[in-house]
C-alpha positions as CSV (number, residue, x, y, z in Angstrom):
1,M,-14.5,-0.7,14.4
2,A,-16.0,-2.7,17.3
3,R,-18.5,-0.8,19.5
4,P,-17.9,-0.4,23.2
5,I,-19.4,-3.2,25.3
6,S,-21.8,-0.8,27.0
7,T,-23.5,0.1,23.7
8,R,-23.8,-3.5,22.4
9,K,-26.9,-5.7,22.8
10,M,-25.5,-8.4,25.1
11,M,-27.1,-11.8,25.4
12,R,-26.6,-15.1,27.3
13,M,-26.2,-18.5,25.7
14,K,-29.9,-19.3,25.9
15,Q,-30.8,-16.2,23.9
16,L,-28.0,-16.8,21.4
17,T,-29.2,-20.3,20.6
18,A,-32.8,-19.1,20.3
19,E,-31.6,-16.4,17.8
20,T,-29.5,-18.6,15.7
21,G,-31.2,-22.0,15.9
22,V,-28.0,-23.9,16.9
23,T,-27.4,-25.8,20.1
24,K,-25.2,-24.8,23.0
25,A,-22.7,-27.6,22.0
26,T,-22.5,-26.1,18.5
27,V,-21.8,-22.6,19.8
28,Q,-19.0,-24.0,22.1
29,F,-17.6,-26.0,19.2
30,Y,-17.5,-22.9,16.9
31,V,-15.8,-20.9,19.6
32,N,-13.2,-23.6,20.2
33,E,-12.5,-23.9,16.5
34,G,-12.0,-20.2,16.1
35,L,-15.0,-19.9,13.8
36,I,-16.7,-17.2,15.9
37,P,-15.3,-14.7,18.4
38,K,-14.9,-15.7,22.1
39,P,-17.6,-14.4,24.4
40,V,-17.1,-11.7,26.9
41,K,-16.7,-13.4,30.3
42,T,-17.6,-11.5,33.5
43,H,-17.2,-14.5,35.8
44,A,-16.0,-18.1,35.4
45,N,-19.5,-19.3,34.5
46,M,-20.9,-16.1,33.1
47,A,-20.4,-15.4,29.3
48,Y,-22.1,-12.8,27.1
49,Y,-22.5,-12.7,23.4
50,D,-23.6,-10.0,21.0
51,E,-24.8,-9.5,17.4
52,S,-21.4,-10.2,16.0
53,H,-21.7,-13.8,17.3
54,V,-25.2,-14.0,15.8
55,N,-24.0,-12.8,12.4
56,A,-20.9,-15.1,12.5
57,I,-23.0,-18.2,13.3
58,R,-25.4,-17.4,10.5
59,L,-22.6,-17.1,8.1
60,V,-21.0,-20.4,9.1
61,K,-24.3,-22.1,8.7
62,E,-24.8,-20.5,5.3
63,L,-21.3,-21.5,4.1
64,Q,-22.0,-25.0,5.2
65,S,-25.5,-25.4,3.8
66,K,-25.4,-23.4,0.6
67,R,-21.7,-23.5,-0.4
68,F,-21.0,-26.9,1.0
69,L,-17.6,-25.7,2.4
70,P,-15.7,-27.8,4.9
71,L,-15.0,-26.2,8.3
72,S,-11.3,-25.9,7.5
73,V,-12.2,-23.6,4.5
74,I,-14.8,-21.8,6.5
75,K,-12.3,-21.0,9.2
76,R,-10.0,-19.3,6.6
77,V,-13.0,-17.3,5.4
78,M,-13.9,-16.3,8.9
79,E,-10.3,-15.2,9.5
80,G,-11.0,-12.3,7.1
81,E,-13.5,-11.0,9.7
82,K,-10.7,-10.9,12.3
83,G,-8.7,-8.8,9.8
84,G,-11.2,-6.0,9.9
85,M,-13.9,-7.3,7.5
86,S,-17.5,-7.5,8.6
87,V,-19.6,-10.6,8.1
88,D,-21.6,-8.8,5.4
89,E,-18.3,-8.0,3.6
90,I,-17.2,-11.6,3.7
91,R,-20.5,-12.7,2.5
92,T,-20.2,-10.3,-0.5
93,L,-16.9,-11.9,-1.5
94,V,-18.3,-15.4,-1.0
95,E,-21.2,-14.4,-3.3
96,I,-19.1,-13.7,-6.3
97,D,-17.0,-16.9,-6.0
98,G,-17.2,-18.8,-9.3
99,K,-19.1,-16.0,-11.1
100,V,-16.2,-13.8,-12.3
101,F,-14.1,-14.3,-15.5
102,T,-16.1,-17.5,-16.1
103,N,-15.1,-17.4,-19.8
104,I,-11.5,-18.4,-18.9
105,R,-12.8,-21.8,-17.9
106,E,-16.0,-22.2,-19.8
107,N,-14.9,-20.8,-23.2
108,P,-11.1,-21.1,-23.3
109,A,-9.4,-19.9,-26.5
110,L,-6.6,-22.4,-25.9
111,K,-6.9,-26.1,-25.0
112,P,-5.0,-27.4,-21.9
113,L,-1.4,-28.4,-22.4
114,N,0.9,-30.7,-20.5
115,A,4.3,-29.4,-19.3
116,A,6.2,-30.7,-22.4
117,E,3.7,-29.1,-24.7
118,L,3.7,-25.8,-22.8
119,S,7.5,-25.7,-22.9
120,K,7.5,-26.3,-26.6
121,R,4.9,-23.6,-27.3
122,T,6.5,-20.9,-25.2
123,G,10.2,-21.8,-25.3
124,V,10.3,-21.7,-21.4
125,S,12.2,-24.5,-19.8
126,R,10.5,-27.3,-17.9
127,E,12.5,-26.2,-14.9
128,D,11.1,-22.7,-15.0
129,I,7.6,-24.1,-15.4
130,R,8.2,-26.4,-12.4
131,I,9.4,-23.4,-10.3
132,M,6.3,-21.3,-11.1
133,E,4.2,-24.3,-10.2
134,G,6.0,-24.6,-6.9
135,L,5.4,-20.9,-6.2
136,G,1.7,-21.3,-6.7
137,I,1.7,-19.1,-9.8
138,L,0.7,-22.0,-12.0
139,T,-2.0,-24.3,-10.8
140,P,-2.4,-27.2,-13.2
141,I,-5.4,-29.4,-13.2
142,R,-5.4,-33.2,-12.9
143,K,-7.3,-35.3,-15.4
144,G,-6.7,-39.0,-14.8
145,H,-3.0,-39.5,-14.9
146,H,-2.4,-36.2,-16.8
147,T,-1.3,-32.9,-15.4
148,L,-2.6,-30.1,-17.6
149,F,-2.2,-26.3,-17.7
150,E,-5.3,-24.2,-18.6
151,E,-5.4,-21.0,-20.7
152,I,-4.6,-18.5,-18.0
153,D,-1.5,-20.5,-16.9
154,I,-0.4,-20.8,-20.6
155,R,-0.7,-17.0,-21.0
156,I,1.5,-16.5,-17.8
157,V,4.2,-18.8,-19.2
158,E,4.0,-17.0,-22.6
159,C,4.7,-13.7,-20.8
160,F,7.7,-15.2,-19.1
161,G,8.9,-16.5,-22.5
162,K,8.6,-12.9,-23.9
163,L,10.9,-11.7,-21.1
164,R,13.4,-14.2,-22.3
165,E,13.1,-12.9,-25.8
166,A,13.6,-9.4,-24.5
167,G,17.0,-10.3,-23.2
168,F,16.3,-11.3,-19.6
169,T,18.2,-14.6,-19.8
170,P,19.5,-17.2,-17.3
171,E,23.0,-15.8,-17.9
172,L,21.8,-12.5,-16.3
173,G,20.5,-14.5,-13.3
174,I,16.8,-14.4,-14.4
175,D,14.8,-17.5,-13.7
176,A,11.2,-18.1,-12.7
177,N,11.9,-17.4,-9.1
178,R,12.0,-13.7,-10.1
179,M,8.2,-14.0,-10.7
180,K,7.6,-14.4,-7.0
181,M,8.1,-10.6,-6.4
182,Y,5.3,-9.8,-8.9
183,W,3.1,-12.6,-7.6
184,D,3.4,-11.6,-3.9
185,L,2.8,-7.9,-4.7
186,M,-0.3,-8.7,-6.8
187,K,-1.8,-10.9,-4.1
188,T,-1.4,-8.1,-1.6
189,L,-2.9,-5.6,-4.0
190,V,-5.9,-7.9,-4.9
191,Q,-6.6,-8.5,-1.2
192,E,-6.7,-4.7,-0.6
193,E,-8.9,-4.2,-3.7
194,L,-11.4,-6.9,-2.6
195,N,-11.5,-5.5,0.9
196,L,-12.3,-2.1,-0.5
197,F,-14.8,-3.5,-2.9
198,A,-16.6,-5.5,-0.2
199,G,-16.6,-2.5,2.1
200,I,-18.3,-0.2,-0.4
201,T,-20.8,-2.7,-1.9
202,A,-21.9,-4.9,1.0
203,G,-25.6,-4.3,1.6
204,R,-25.7,-1.5,-1.1
205,V,-25.4,-3.3,-4.4
206,P,-27.5,-6.3,-5.5
207,A,-25.6,-9.5,-5.6
208,R,-26.4,-10.0,-9.3
209,Q,-24.5,-6.9,-10.2
210,L,-21.3,-7.7,-8.3
211,P,-19.6,-10.0,-10.8
212,A,-19.8,-7.5,-13.6
213,M,-18.6,-4.7,-11.4
214,V,-15.5,-6.8,-10.4
215,E,-14.7,-7.7,-14.1
216,N,-15.1,-4.1,-15.3
217,A,-13.0,-2.7,-12.4
218,A,-10.3,-5.3,-13.1
219,T,-10.0,-4.3,-16.7
220,I,-9.8,-0.6,-15.8
221,A,-7.3,-1.3,-13.0
222,N,-5.1,-3.3,-15.4
223,N,-4.9,-0.4,-17.8
224,L,-4.3,2.0,-14.9
225,M,-1.5,-0.1,-13.4
226,G,0.2,-0.2,-16.8
227,L,0.2,3.6,-17.0
228,F,1.3,3.9,-13.4
229,H,4.1,1.5,-14.1
230,K,5.4,3.4,-17.1
231,K,5.1,6.8,-15.4
232,I,6.9,5.7,-12.3
233,I,9.8,4.1,-14.3
234,V,10.2,7.4,-16.2
235,E,10.1,9.5,-13.0
236,T,12.4,7.2,-11.0
237,T,15.1,7.1,-13.7
238,R,14.9,10.9,-14.0
239,R,15.3,11.3,-10.3
240,Y,18.4,9.1,-10.3
241,R,19.9,11.2,-13.1
242,L,19.2,14.4,-11.2
243,D,20.5,13.0,-7.9
244,F,23.6,11.0,-9.1
245,G,24.4,12.6,-12.5
246,E,24.5,16.1,-11.0
247,G,28.1,16.8,-11.9
248,D,27.6,16.0,-15.6
249,A,24.5,18.1,-15.7
250,H,26.4,21.1,-14.2
251,A,29.3,20.7,-16.6
252,D,26.9,20.5,-19.6
253,G,25.1,23.6,-18.4
254,A,28.3,25.6,-17.9
255,K,29.5,24.7,-21.4
256,Q,26.2,25.7,-22.9
257,G,26.3,29.0,-21.0
258,S,29.8,29.7,-22.2
259,D,28.9,29.1,-25.8
260,A,25.9,31.3,-25.5
261,S,27.9,34.1,-23.9
262,A,30.5,33.9,-26.7
263,G,27.8,34.3,-29.3
264,H,26.6,37.6,-27.8
265,R,30.0,39.1,-26.9
266,K,31.2,42.2,-28.9
267,P,34.2,41.5,-31.0
268,S,37.5,43.2,-29.9
269,G,39.3,45.9,-31.8
270,K,42.2,43.7,-32.8
271,G,42.1,42.7,-36.4
272,R,39.2,45.0,-37.2
273,P,39.7,47.1,-40.3
274,P,39.9,50.9,-39.6
275,R,36.8,52.8,-40.2
276,G,37.4,55.4,-42.9
277,G,41.3,54.9,-42.7
278,S,43.8,56.8,-40.5
279,R,43.6,60.5,-39.6
280,A,46.7,61.3,-41.8
281,S,45.2,59.5,-44.8
282,R,42.0,61.5,-44.3
283,R,44.0,64.8,-44.3
284,R,45.9,64.0,-47.5
285,T,42.7,63.1,-49.2
286,S,41.1,66.3,-48.0
287,G,44.0,68.4,-49.4
288,R,43.7,66.9,-52.9
289,E,40.2,67.8,-53.0
């Protein structure tokens, strides 16, 4: 949360350029491009900056000089700061770029496949593969004149093929467009996860430990989400049965209660053999004795 202006250390342009080592023209360019926040203006020619501008300028310079990122990409990175992330939190996420799940690219278990090979391997149509590529779910690489899908994309298409085998066919209206729901939900979840991760680790955990933490947390989260998924399906279907199958449940309960009562009820006197015979019979027997 931004601090009130009265508690910030405010500075003029000359002090800002001295602190950051950039020129006045560069500062104005960064502001115009939306790379750093606009200054606080008290008059037409009076602008004040604070430590957030210093940190933002230093991050832009770092991304340019160490990461060799173009300004268009840097602008997207800096937009995260406007969404509530601090410069240190953004730097934390930038630090782990290219360092997580490196085995997927460096030591793949599957060689890249073109679309025809991928379709043959998985049984998924070329059209569904094209749809997933259009949604951004599949991101093939270009090698010369060839378009190839790497291991992680192959695994995604294999999963869709297993949905087909489980009975989710085109005849039921299932095509690759249905994957968009999962893709969009996962992107939202991952952004929330990374925001949380950056918030709790920025300035507290050494950079060298961050990639391993992300990989371990992702493995645990995947297992946890699988369990959540199963649990919520069971609880949701049970709720629907209780809410909308209430009449059947009451009828079954009434029948079971009736059967239980019948089992404990005393038999009536009708049809019951007399105990010890009639009174006249008992008197005749007594007289003979």
